[in-house]
C-alpha atoms as one frame of an Amber mdcrd trajectory, in Angstrom:
protein
 183.180 107.070 186.140 179.785 106.527 184.546 179.624 106.533 180.817 177.884
 109.588 179.387 174.748 108.858 177.464 174.488 110.282 173.983 171.274 111.157
 172.198 170.965 111.006 168.479 169.398 114.056 166.892 166.542 113.380 164.598
 166.675 115.143 161.291 163.580 117.116 160.429 161.663 115.782 157.479 162.116
 117.848 154.376 159.118 119.749 153.240 157.736 118.952 149.879 158.403 121.571
 147.232 155.927 124.405 147.637 153.370 125.065 144.977 154.277 127.885 142.571
 153.400 131.306 143.946 152.279 132.538 140.532 150.138 130.291 138.303 151.472
 129.105 134.968 148.919 128.732 132.173 149.065 125.817 129.768 148.948 125.859
 125.996 146.020 127.927 124.751 145.190 129.135 128.260 145.538 132.464 129.991
 145.308 133.879 133.500 142.193 135.807 134.456 142.596 138.093 137.496 139.244
 138.449 139.231 137.816 141.178 141.453 135.932 138.949 143.877 134.140 140.782
 146.708 134.617 139.686 150.281 132.777 136.436 151.102 131.540 136.084 147.512
 131.591 132.707 145.817 133.924 132.211 142.829 133.600 128.565 141.676 136.663
 127.361 139.809 138.849 130.298 140.854 141.700 130.086 143.331 143.238 132.653
 145.647 146.964 133.223 145.078 148.805 134.836 147.952 151.571 136.216 145.751
 149.008 138.035 143.603 146.769 138.874 146.555 143.836 138.136 144.295 141.685
 135.364 142.894 142.650 134.013 139.497 141.236 131.556 136.993 143.307 129.662
 134.431 141.658 128.545 131.235 140.968 129.288 127.612 137.668 131.019 128.357
 136.265 132.605 131.481 133.140 130.759 132.678 129.879 132.691 132.571 129.488
 132.606 136.363 132.848 134.397 136.734 132.405 137.086 134.081 130.892 139.410
 136.679 134.272 139.402 138.446 136.376 139.948 135.310 138.911 142.764 135.460
 137.872 146.090 133.963 139.937 148.221 131.581 142.642 150.361 133.220 142.206
 148.677 136.619 145.090 147.277 138.667 143.736 143.760 138.124 143.833 144.292
 134.361 147.376 145.710 134.641 148.616 142.570 136.468 146.691 140.320 134.126
 148.346 141.882 131.066 151.792 141.530 132.658 151.236 137.825 133.389 149.862
 137.010 129.939 152.153 139.341 128.028 149.241 140.565 125.918 147.635 144.017
 125.880 143.861 144.005 126.012 141.551 146.588 124.433 140.579 149.657 126.417
 137.155 151.015 127.270 134.745 152.170 124.585 131.954 154.690 124.809 130.332
 157.751 123.332 132.968 160.089 121.889 133.217 163.608 123.310 134.573 166.599
 121.419 136.943 168.643 123.621 135.893 172.184 124.392 138.229 175.054 123.426
 139.268 175.665 127.030 140.219 171.983 127.381 142.385 172.167 124.268 144.082
 175.330 125.578 144.870 173.624 128.896 146.278 170.588 127.067 148.570 172.863
 125.039 149.836 174.509 128.238 150.578 171.071 129.752 152.444 169.921 126.645
 154.443 173.175 126.547 155.558 172.773 130.151 156.560 169.168 129.455 158.481
 170.180 126.322 160.504 172.759 128.303 161.630 170.226 130.893 159.313 171.137
 133.760 158.630 168.282 136.139 154.956 168.992 136.596 151.921 171.148 135.963
 149.056 172.336 138.191 145.644 172.235 136.512 143.462 174.310 138.842 140.351
 175.188 136.842 137.079 175.753 138.656 135.044 172.611 139.403 133.071 171.582
 136.348 135.189 173.391 133.745 136.549 170.082 132.421 139.811 169.318 134.181
 139.468 165.572 133.573 139.300 165.964 129.808 142.060 168.579 129.837 144.359
 166.248 131.794 143.730 163.300 129.449 144.320 165.343 126.293 147.375 167.019
 127.818 148.810 163.671 128.930 148.472 162.218 125.430 150.146 165.292 123.940
 153.040 165.049 126.417 153.509 161.331 125.758 153.591 161.993 122.039 156.387
 164.513 122.606 158.346 162.422 125.091 157.997 158.942 123.697 156.596 157.287
 126.847 153.632 154.951 126.902 152.489 154.410 130.533 150.232 156.653 132.619
 149.190 156.353 136.264 146.026 158.101 137.448 145.379 158.406 141.183 141.796
 159.245 142.109 139.929 160.149 145.272 137.408 158.071 147.191 134.919 156.478
 146.715 136.681 154.257 144.189 133.395 152.751 142.982 132.491 156.114 141.461
 135.795 157.854 140.780 137.541 155.000 138.950 134.436 154.444 136.820 134.263
 158.172 136.028 137.865 158.274 134.780 137.333 155.063 132.793 134.342 156.657
 131.079 136.392 159.803 130.398 139.146 157.755 128.744 136.516 156.025 126.636
 135.050 159.406 125.647 138.315 161.231 124.845 140.313 158.165 123.753 143.302
 156.539 125.427 145.579 157.123 122.419 146.786 153.522 122.466 148.803 154.139
 125.631 148.736 151.996 128.734 146.747 153.563 131.579 146.347 152.520 135.206
 143.619 154.074 137.381 144.087 153.456 141.077 142.637 154.700 144.360 144.766
 155.947 147.271 143.972 152.740 149.161 145.703 150.726 146.418 148.907 152.771
 146.183 150.809 150.319 148.371 150.389 147.681 145.671 152.699 149.723 143.456
 155.568 149.465 145.954 157.961 146.554 146.365 159.107 144.961 149.606 161.911
 147.516 149.850 159.380 150.333 149.758 160.450 151.515 146.324 158.171 151.731
 143.255 157.779 148.511 141.256 156.869 150.386 138.080 158.326 153.396 136.296
 155.521 155.450 134.795 156.145 157.932 132.013 153.494 160.314 133.313 151.321
 160.561 136.429 147.998 162.332 136.909 147.123 163.048 140.542 143.413 163.850
 140.588 142.119 165.738 143.631 145.718 166.131 144.746 144.712 167.959 147.929
 144.232 164.504 149.467 148.050 164.223 149.543 148.700 167.430 151.466 149.349
 165.852 154.905 152.882 164.471 155.118 152.132 162.074 157.977 149.330 160.316
 156.070 150.308 156.900 154.745 148.846 157.509 151.300 150.894 160.723 151.031
 154.088 158.823 151.812 153.261 156.251 149.127 152.391 158.962 146.623 155.664
 160.822 147.179 157.666 157.663 146.488 155.693 156.778 143.366 155.988 160.355
 142.058 159.731 160.253 142.935 159.562 163.726 144.462 163.038 163.375 145.951
 164.615 162.646 142.546 165.912 165.211 140.109 163.532 166.281 137.305 165.236
 164.175 134.621 164.810 161.009 136.742 161.207 161.665 137.774 157.949 161.249
 135.836 156.049 164.274 134.611 153.198 164.893 137.079 149.912 166.601 136.189
 148.368 167.806 139.433 144.602 168.226 139.127 142.717 170.123 141.826 140.523
 173.190 142.155 141.352 173.371 145.873 145.133 173.244 146.412 144.849 173.781
 150.177 143.790 176.105 152.972 147.201 177.800 152.925 150.510 177.400 151.022
 151.899 175.124 153.733 149.494 172.440 152.479 150.853 172.430 148.904 153.295
 169.680 149.903 152.616 167.642 146.748 154.096 170.579 144.757 157.301 170.856
 146.808 159.580 169.418 144.108 158.031 171.679 141.477 158.721 174.697 143.695
 162.307 173.506 144.114 162.759 173.366 140.343 161.278 176.843 139.887 163.804
 178.213 142.424 166.729 176.147 141.072 167.081 174.259 144.364 167.548 170.538
 145.034 164.249 168.763 145.766 165.410 167.807 149.266 165.583 171.440 150.374
 161.839 171.818 149.853 160.815 168.497 151.448 159.727 170.424 154.556 157.640
 172.874 152.577 156.340 174.901 155.515 159.836 175.571 156.840 161.041 176.676
 153.408 158.069 178.992 152.953 158.755 180.610 156.329 162.314 181.235 155.174
 160.820 182.948 152.135 158.824 185.259 154.395 155.379 183.679 154.308 153.266
 184.077 157.488 153.173 180.422 158.595 153.821 178.656 161.896 154.136 174.981
 162.927 150.768 173.299 163.420 149.415 171.063 166.143 150.699 167.856 164.520
 154.073 166.825 163.156 154.647 168.016 159.613 151.619 170.332 159.617 151.671
 174.090 159.289 149.121 176.836 159.750 148.848 180.597 159.513 150.741 182.421
 162.226 148.882 184.552 164.753 149.218 187.700 162.684 147.873 186.108 159.503
 144.978 184.413 161.310 143.526 187.821 162.060 144.142 189.331 158.627 142.619
 188.089 155.414 144.778 190.608 153.569 147.955 188.813 154.678 146.448 185.457
 153.748 145.552 186.624 150.263 148.962 188.174 149.760 150.647 184.916 150.728
 148.579 182.649 148.447 148.894 185.148 145.603 152.661 185.228 145.942 152.946
 181.437 145.771 150.519 181.271 142.872 152.608 183.753 140.889 155.642 181.506
 141.242 153.792 179.107 138.943 151.948 181.532 136.663 154.739 184.082 136.049
 157.476 181.599 135.097 158.262 180.831 131.458 156.467 178.721 130.455 153.754
 178.788 133.137 153.260 175.586 135.126 149.745 176.427 136.292 146.493 177.339
 134.641 143.200 178.414 136.176 139.991 179.463 134.451 136.791 180.556 136.142
 133.610 178.816 135.098 132.041 180.802 132.224 128.610 180.324 133.806 129.677
 182.016 137.042 130.317 181.028 140.630 127.831 178.837 142.476 125.376 181.027
 144.395 125.449 180.312 148.117 123.571 181.769 151.058 123.073 181.021 154.714
 119.860 179.758 156.277 120.052 179.873 160.080 117.507 178.008 162.164 116.370
 179.089 165.601 115.937 176.182 167.976 112.746 175.892 169.962 112.879 175.571
 173.744 112.499 171.810 173.406 115.351 171.613 170.915 117.578 173.771 173.132
 116.914 171.460 176.052 117.867 168.430 173.943 120.947 170.221 172.612 122.173
 170.917 176.157 121.648 167.313 177.270 124.538 165.088 178.149 125.486 162.923
 175.171 124.514 159.655 176.850 121.038 161.021 177.632 120.661 162.430 174.126
 121.803 159.174 172.553 119.314 157.177 174.576 116.453 159.545 173.786 117.236
 159.492 170.060 117.867 155.716 170.057 121.385 156.035 168.691 123.533 152.938
 169.040 126.423 153.391 171.415 129.848 153.427 169.789 132.832 153.774 172.105
 132.893 155.877 175.239 130.091 158.337 175.979 132.504 160.635 177.798 133.901
 163.282 175.460 136.304 166.153 176.032 137.959 168.726 173.825 137.405 168.122
 170.132 135.312 165.051 170.830 132.917 167.158 172.905 132.693 169.669 170.055
 131.819 166.849 167.686 129.067 165.673 170.060 127.438 169.110 169.892 127.656
 169.054 166.102 126.045 165.619 166.068 123.206 166.793 168.292 122.575 169.961
 166.298 122.562 168.097 162.982 120.133 165.464 164.217 117.786 167.983 165.822
 117.571 169.921 162.551 116.900 166.842 160.405 113.074 167.323 160.339 113.426
 170.928 159.177 115.903 169.956 156.477 113.633 167.159 155.276 110.687 169.567
 155.204 112.683 172.109 153.192 113.876 169.475 150.735 110.366 168.068 150.293
 109.049 171.529 149.424 111.654 171.904 146.678 110.912 168.445 145.299 107.248
 169.413 145.079 108.284 172.396 142.989 110.152 170.251 140.476 113.740 170.480
 141.706 116.174 167.632 142.123 117.802 168.271 145.475 121.313 167.575 146.753
 121.791 167.270 150.516 125.447 167.359 151.557 126.262 165.882 154.961 129.414
 165.078 156.878 128.132 162.566 159.436 126.048 159.475 158.730 124.259 158.270
 161.875 123.148 161.712 163.074 122.677 163.426 159.703 122.545 161.333 156.528
 120.369 158.513 157.827 117.801 160.703 159.660 117.309 163.047 156.696 117.053
 160.198 154.186 114.653 158.226 156.395 112.364 161.219 156.943 112.180 161.885
 153.200 111.467 158.254 152.376 108.679 158.240 154.970 107.042 160.958 152.846
 107.291 158.768 149.752 110.248 160.629 148.223 112.932 158.488 146.610 116.435
 159.087 147.978 119.776 158.024 146.537 122.217 157.325 149.356 125.816 158.004
 148.371 127.344 157.251 151.742 128.339 154.149 153.622 128.480 150.904 151.629
 126.472 149.461 148.802 126.566 150.111 145.062 127.227 153.853 145.102 127.435
 154.208 141.320 123.974 152.679 140.929 122.640 155.150 143.496 124.212 158.018
 141.555 122.721 156.860 138.261 119.249 156.597 139.812 119.477 160.237 140.862
 120.911 161.368 137.536 118.177 159.582 135.596 115.541 161.256 137.746 114.264
 158.050 139.367 115.139 159.516 142.790 114.575 163.273 143.140 116.913 163.578
 146.164 120.484 162.512 146.797 122.040 162.527 150.269 125.809 162.253 150.030
 129.022 162.799 151.958 131.393 162.518 148.990 132.913 165.934 148.431 134.740
 165.370 145.144 135.050 163.473 141.886 131.369 162.665 141.232 128.943 164.247
 138.772 125.460 165.205 139.909 124.709 168.047 137.470 121.689 168.299 135.215
 121.933 167.026 131.624 125.183 165.132 132.194 126.414 163.394 129.057 126.534
 159.704 129.970 128.967 157.158 128.600 126.290 155.702 126.284 125.546 159.100
 124.731 122.318 159.701 126.653 121.708 162.626 128.974 120.882 162.849 132.646
 117.607 164.447 133.658 117.301 168.142 132.887 115.505 169.051 136.124 117.145
 171.985 137.889 119.434 171.100 140.772 119.524 172.870 144.105 121.809 172.000
 146.998 121.751 172.219 150.785 124.620 171.847 153.221 122.826 170.135 156.065
 125.980 170.528 158.138 128.618 173.248 157.858 132.106 171.833 157.499 135.352
 173.147 158.882 137.022 172.533 155.529 136.871 175.138 152.790 138.276 172.526
 150.411 135.359 170.175 151.037 132.871 173.054 150.721 134.203 174.194 147.359
 134.421 170.673 146.010 130.899 169.843 147.206 129.375 172.842 145.433 131.077
 171.733 142.233 129.254 168.400 142.155 126.220 169.938 140.434 127.460 173.433
 139.495 129.451 172.229 136.484 129.472 171.833 132.700 127.395 174.973 132.199
 124.746 173.947 134.738 124.036 176.332 137.626 123.242 174.928 141.057 122.642
 177.296 143.938 123.470 176.226 147.492 122.243 177.051 150.972 124.210 176.530
 154.162 121.930 175.355 156.982 122.940 175.738 160.610 121.453 176.250 164.042
 121.976 179.825 165.211 123.782 180.198 168.519 125.308 176.697 168.420 128.715
 175.357 167.489 127.370 175.073 163.941 127.349 178.837 163.577 131.055 179.019
 164.380 131.703 176.124 161.989 129.817 178.012 159.275 132.024 181.070 159.743
 135.194 178.992 159.574 133.940 177.176 156.479 133.185 180.405 154.611 136.481
 182.055 155.587 138.447 179.009 154.467 136.356 178.777 151.315 137.482 182.265
 150.374 141.184 181.553 150.953 140.988 178.206 149.161 139.406 179.868 146.142
 141.977 182.670 146.127 144.846 180.175 146.242 144.312 179.343 142.573 143.052
 182.767 141.507 139.381 181.791 141.471 136.254 183.452 142.747 136.550 185.200
 146.078 133.172 184.305 147.546 131.827 187.525 149.087 130.283 185.881 152.111
 132.301 186.463 155.274 134.597 189.451 155.390 136.013 191.217 158.421 132.721
 192.387 159.870 130.684 191.425 162.860 128.062 189.460 160.963 128.618 185.788
 160.191 127.698 186.662 156.615 129.115 189.321 154.380 128.010 192.866 153.945
 128.192 191.958 150.213 125.807 189.023 150.152 122.977 188.519 147.679 120.594
 186.498 149.742 117.552 184.353 149.020 115.589 182.471 151.645 112.773 179.997
 151.518 110.288 178.984 154.180 108.604 175.612 153.905 106.196 173.625 156.013
 102.492 173.924 156.662 102.791 175.413 160.151 105.408 177.997 159.207 103.589
 178.820 155.982 100.285 179.360 157.769 101.910 181.611 160.375 103.585 183.717
 157.705 100.359 183.870 155.677  98.548 185.410 158.622 101.294 187.959 159.271
 102.029 188.809 155.611  98.848 188.215 153.587 100.041 190.220 150.571 103.500
 188.631 150.334 104.280 186.504 147.253 104.330 182.756 147.623 104.233 179.554
 145.635 100.644 178.438 144.919 101.464 174.828 145.842 103.642 175.171 148.917
 103.018 178.640 150.286 106.731 179.373 150.158 107.835 182.940 150.751 110.874
 184.385 149.018 113.054 187.382 149.727 115.637 188.676 147.312 118.037 190.691
 149.445 118.195 191.200 153.216 118.908 194.542 154.863 122.406 193.496 155.925
 123.844 193.010 152.431 126.030 196.069 152.870 127.431 198.975 150.897 127.518
 198.988 147.109 130.679 198.520 145.098 131.806 198.839 141.486 131.724 195.137
 140.699 130.645 194.973 137.064 130.011 191.225 137.145 126.706 191.765 138.918
 123.991 192.461 136.388 120.223 192.568 136.689 119.108 189.119 137.747 115.335
 189.121 138.325 113.948 186.525 140.689 111.002 184.581 139.342 108.074 183.262
 141.320 109.868 179.914 141.577 112.400 181.536 143.906 115.336 181.435 141.501
 118.294 182.736 143.444 120.160 185.731 142.062 123.771 185.220 141.169 126.177
 186.269 143.896 127.113 189.921 143.489 128.820 192.651 145.412 126.046 195.093
 146.037 122.552 194.477 144.719 119.982 191.805 144.089 117.510 192.481 141.311
 114.004 191.749 142.552 111.065 191.382 140.199 108.387 193.675 141.598 105.656
 191.945 139.573 105.439 189.655 142.592 104.767 192.610 144.893 101.365 194.286
 144.609 101.351 194.280 140.792 104.414 196.483 140.254 105.658 196.434 136.693
 109.279 197.500 136.910 112.448 195.752 138.055 114.087 197.657 140.878 117.609
 197.458 142.177 117.391 197.292 145.944 120.305 198.981 147.661 121.328 196.589
 150.403 123.206 199.314 152.232 120.163 201.434 152.972 119.106 199.467 156.040
 122.289 199.574 158.072 124.187 196.492 156.956 126.654 196.699 159.829 124.316
 195.262 162.458 124.000 191.617 163.381 121.540 190.127 160.948 119.958 187.171
 162.690 119.485 188.458 166.263 117.854 191.622 164.877 115.368 189.569 162.894
 114.720 187.319 165.876 114.059 190.308 168.088 111.519 191.543 165.550 109.850
 188.148 165.555 110.604 187.529 161.867 110.757 183.812 161.183 113.213 181.907
 159.021 112.732 182.957 155.401 109.942 185.476 155.999 109.872 188.842 154.285
 111.377 191.555 156.460 108.711 194.318 156.772 111.463 196.925 157.010 112.553
 196.087 153.482 108.927 196.141 152.327 108.313 199.589 153.826 111.397 201.072
 152.186 110.402 199.588 148.849 106.844 200.868 149.192 108.004 204.363 150.126
 109.931 204.506 146.859 106.707 203.592 145.047 104.525 206.004 147.042 102.412
 203.476 148.940 102.586 201.567 152.186 100.431 198.423 152.085 102.438 196.740
 154.867 101.547 198.300 158.227 104.505 199.302 160.418 105.433 196.776 163.073
 105.719 197.972 166.673 109.320 198.421 167.722 109.845 195.953 170.536 113.473
 195.120 170.026 116.557 196.567 171.615 119.816 197.617 169.999 121.892 195.201
 167.954 124.556 195.034 170.654 122.186 193.981 173.405 120.332 191.543 171.174
 123.345 189.379 170.481
């Protein structure tokens, strides 16, 4: 029998001891955590995998690295303080004195905290001062409860929102507490390997909390763990929820589920599936198209009355308890005026709109991204892209006319390649400076250039958490430019939340900014505009705010209660209107026509908020009202009085835009029917009657 061969196993060489995962500073040294951008050079610094950041160890930070030094209240500064065991000074800036309404909100927050509530909803109108109210209220609650750490979650873009909250803390004071400002993209850093929070915060402020309404979103899952929503109130931090737009319906208030459970004396777990619990309570909701999402049921979708009853009922859970856990105040300077400006496509534009996407993309020289074949929602998006790009020249022309008249103009977009870029490029070709708050780059620098008046136009797709109003008080005590702001939605959105937040970017802090919603009549944009306005109304009613009287249950895409102001710009359109209406008022520089109230505004009501708001020659829009628009007749044939034009007198139940198209009345032109009625009241008729060549409203749709 052959002897069996044996092989000797070789022992693996032992690895040398690994370098420490976390650096250890020497005597007189400290660790500097650096915010180094991607592919940037940081000489002398080293990347540490355990910290997931660059760090420098030394007694002093070299001059070439100071640009990357951590900023107060940032996550880098938080880690840096933990490693060094030394607290660093906070931000400094121009001190702000809180307004009375901010002090009242802070008292309500502190009262709710003192009575053992686990949270508070701060739902003031955009621009009323929720940021200052939350900071003052948080300091008051910490003083009562003895805690010292605060987490603030902000919305995107972090370049602007984190800086804005840092400036607010510098202005109102941090009270000596430890604050951490973090974006939703950084929330994972606050969780350990087991998925549980690494830090226990005494108080949490969730700014723009509507971003956490979708349960399947990763950031929502992180936020729920950090807020400890599944824990009992005594084991969870006090949460200040800050938003003027809680959601499109109560099923989206998921970030308030634990607060609702406490108000009903239920365990937090019973309200984890908020939509299901609300259905059990009798609210008209039904499961949505995606897991964890809810929507109005079929009955509520067709009834705004049911929707308002539902949101009012949920709101009263928070306002009628003792003490209240919600506060909402309307802006003292009123709601932002908004109107609709439909555009009729030319035959050439209609042909381009109906083109296949691949043909349209090639003709417009749009870079191909993904598959050209689109179905369902993707096909709907293609039509929105085409409509937005085809209207870009008209939007640029309208914006340029307002810049010439001294306005600083905001252009809100949703898409970049087919909306933001074309509009911005067309304006810059005319020599108009444009701040681009979309895509990459230094967004805060772009914002400052607009606020200082260096660029008269800003094109942006950020719906929340940035300030674009006139006369903004800056961190250094100076003021932004005082030029009047005016805004245009270049694209209607499907989200009422985004619409309401967007209007609040410049209509804030006592500054009025009127808005116009631009869309192409007869396209998918018109349907999107209707959905946006309907959802805007429900979103506003959810916190007891303004109910925008724009799209009620009538056949018109706009309300029968709509104070309307239009403007027509452009040399060709102005010359055409000048030939047809030689006596109509216009701007001396641009030939812009204005109209105060269209014939479809609808029947009068007893709304006492609507006063007499004369429209000047600079086309100042009247404030939104229920029944009338006050029109200064000095602009019409030398009349000396101010008349209240009854919008009901011209049959406000007909379709507005097809009727005007059938009459041949262009976008923004004065309707001769309104002129004739006004002249009959004054005993003259300078505008000759127009031949009736149109058919009924039903057949003209």
